[in-house]
C-alpha positions in Angstrom: -98.7 -8.1 -52.2 -95.9 -9.0 -49.9 -97.6 -10.9 -47.1 -95.3 -12.7 -44.7 -96.7 -15.2 -42.2 -94.8 -16.6 -39.3 -93.2 -20.0 -39.9 -95.3 -22.6 -38.1 -95.5 -26.3 -38.5 -98.0 -27.8 -40.9 -101.5 -28.1 -39.4 -100.8 -25.6 -36.6 -103.8 -24.3 -34.7 -103.8 -20.5 -35.0 -106.0 -18.1 -33.1 -106.7 -14.8 -34.9 -107.1 -11.8 -32.7 -108.0 -8.8 -34.8 -108.9 -5.3 -33.9 -108.2 -1.6 -34.1 -105.8 -1.7 -31.1 -106.1 2.1 -30.8 -104.4 1.8 -28.4 -103.8 -1.8 -27.3 -104.6 -1.9 -23.6 -103.9 -4.6 -21.0 -107.2 -6.3 -21.8 -105.9 -7.3 -25.2 -102.9 -9.4 -24.0 -105.1 -10.8 -21.2 -107.5 -12.0 -23.9 -104.7 -13.6 -25.8 -103.5 -15.4 -22.6 -107.0 -16.6 -21.8 -107.3 -18.0 -25.3 -103.9 -19.8 -25.1 -104.8 -21.2 -21.6 -108.3 -22.5 -22.5 -108.0 -23.7 -26.1 -105.5 -25.9 -27.9 -103.8 -23.2 -29.9 -100.2 -23.3 -31.0 -100.0 -19.6 -31.6 -102.1 -16.4 -31.7 -101.7 -14.0 -34.5 -102.7 -10.4 -33.5 -103.8 -8.5 -36.6 -104.4 -4.8 -36.3 -106.8 -3.6 -39.0 -105.5 -1.1 -41.6 -108.7 0.8 -41.6 -111.9 0.2 -39.6 -114.5 -1.6 -41.8 -117.2 0.6 -40.4 -115.4 3.8 -41.2 -114.3 4.6 -37.6 -111.5 7.1 -37.6 -108.2 5.5 -36.4 -104.7 6.5 -35.4 -102.2 5.8 -38.3 -101.7 2.1 -38.8 -97.9 2.2 -38.2 -98.4 3.6 -34.7 -101.1 1.0 -33.8 -98.9 -1.8 -35.3 -95.9 -0.7 -33.2 -97.9 -0.3 -30.0 -99.4 -3.8 -30.6 -95.9 -5.2 -30.9 -95.0 -3.6 -27.6 -98.2 -4.7 -25.9 -97.9 -8.4 -26.8 -94.1 -8.6 -26.7 -94.0 -10.6 -23.4 -96.2 -13.4 -24.6 -94.2 -16.2 -26.2 -96.8 -17.7 -28.4 -98.2 -14.5 -29.9 -97.1 -12.8 -33.1 -98.3 -9.4 -34.3 -98.8 -9.4 -38.1 -99.0 -6.5 -40.5 -101.0 -8.5 -43.1 -103.8 -5.9 -43.4 -101.2 -3.3 -44.5 -100.9 -5.3 -47.7 -104.6 -5.9 -48.4 -107.0 -3.7 -50.4 -109.2 -1.2 -48.6 -111.9 -1.6 -47.4 -110.9 -4.9 -45.8 -112.9 -7.3 -43.6 -112.0 -10.1 -41.3 -113.3 -12.7 -43.7 -110.9 -11.4 -46.5 -108.0 -11.5 -44.1 -108.6 -15.1 -43.1 -109.1 -16.2 -46.7 -105.7 -14.5 -47.6 -104.0 -16.4 -44.8 -105.6 -19.7 -46.0 -104.6 -18.9 -49.5 -100.9 -18.8 -48.3 -101.3 -21.6 -45.8 -104.3 -23.8 -46.5 -103.0 -26.4 -44.0 -103.6 -24.1 -41.0 -106.5 -24.6 -38.6 -107.6 -21.0 -38.0 -110.0 -19.8 -35.3 -111.2 -16.4 -34.4 -110.9 -14.9 -30.9 -113.5 -12.3 -29.9 -114.4 -10.3 -26.9 -118.0 -10.7 -25.9 -118.7 -7.0 -26.8 -118.2 -7.9 -30.5 -120.5 -10.9 -30.5 -123.7 -8.9 -30.8 -122.6 -7.1 -34.0 -121.1 -10.2 -35.6 -124.1 -10.7 -37.8 -123.3 -7.3 -39.5 -119.8 -8.4 -40.5 -119.1 -9.1 -44.2 -119.6 -12.8 -44.9 -120.7 -13.3 -41.3 -122.4 -16.7 -42.0 -119.3 -18.0 -43.9 -117.1 -16.9 -41.0 -119.2 -18.8 -38.5 -119.3 -21.9 -40.8 -115.6 -22.0 -41.7 -113.9 -21.0 -38.5 -114.2 -21.8 -34.8 -115.1 -18.7 -32.9 -113.9 -18.4 -29.3 -115.8 -15.7 -27.3 -114.5 -14.4 -24.0 -116.4 -12.3 -21.5 -114.9 -8.9 -21.8 -116.3 -7.7 -18.5 -114.6 -10.5 -16.5 -111.2 -10.3 -18.4 -110.8 -6.5 -18.6 -113.4 -4.7 -16.6 -113.7 -0.9 -17.2 -111.1 -1.0 -20.0 -112.0 0.3 -23.4 -109.8 1.9 -26.0 -112.1 4.9 -26.2 -111.8 5.6 -22.4 -108.0 5.0 -22.6 -107.6 7.5 -25.5 -109.6 10.1 -23.5 -107.4 9.5 -20.4 -104.2 9.7 -22.5 -105.4 13.0 -23.9 -105.4 14.2 -20.2 -102.0 12.7 -19.6 -103.1 9.6 -17.7 -102.0 6.2 -19.0 -103.8 3.6 -16.9 -104.3 0.1 -18.3 -101.4 0.4 -20.8 -98.1 -1.5 -20.9 -95.2 0.8 -20.0 -93.7 0.5 -23.4 -97.0 1.5 -25.0 -97.2 4.5 -22.6 -93.7 5.6 -23.6 -94.5 5.3 -27.3 -97.7 7.3 -26.9 -95.8 10.1 -25.1 -92.9 10.0 -27.5 -95.1 10.2 -30.6 -97.6 12.6 -28.9 -100.6 10.4 -29.8 -104.1 11.1 -28.6 -103.4 14.8 -28.2 -105.4 17.5 -30.0 
């Protein structure tokens, strides 16, 4: 496995923002900014999943990874990582966090979640261990990104509308003809 983590000082406080990012919409960087503003985090690492742990069909990883790089490019303390490209499938958040700690046991990791994910957290693999080992910061999705969901945005893109997307993400979707039948 060739996992490369950003170089950060020993003991850095890293927030992990994982997801499908299919596509990454403006609510995702807003969530990252809210986490940076309200918690003592040195960086946020955005980690698109390779495959959805609950078998949800996703756009090819390389497209979602590139769109995520575009979506978060303007935020100084955010890095988009391809770590899940290198992990066995199926993969789960707990495994990803343990792989990071294996490489950098000195880091103080926390998990950043939108409130829409909190209800299903108990169904995640090793959910109790996640909650014991890592701080979990939950943000009210409705107040940060009202009416934004990747599902709705994909449907709008299919019809040629690209609301709630960074202009570079819009251009990438058009160029690669994503979310078309």
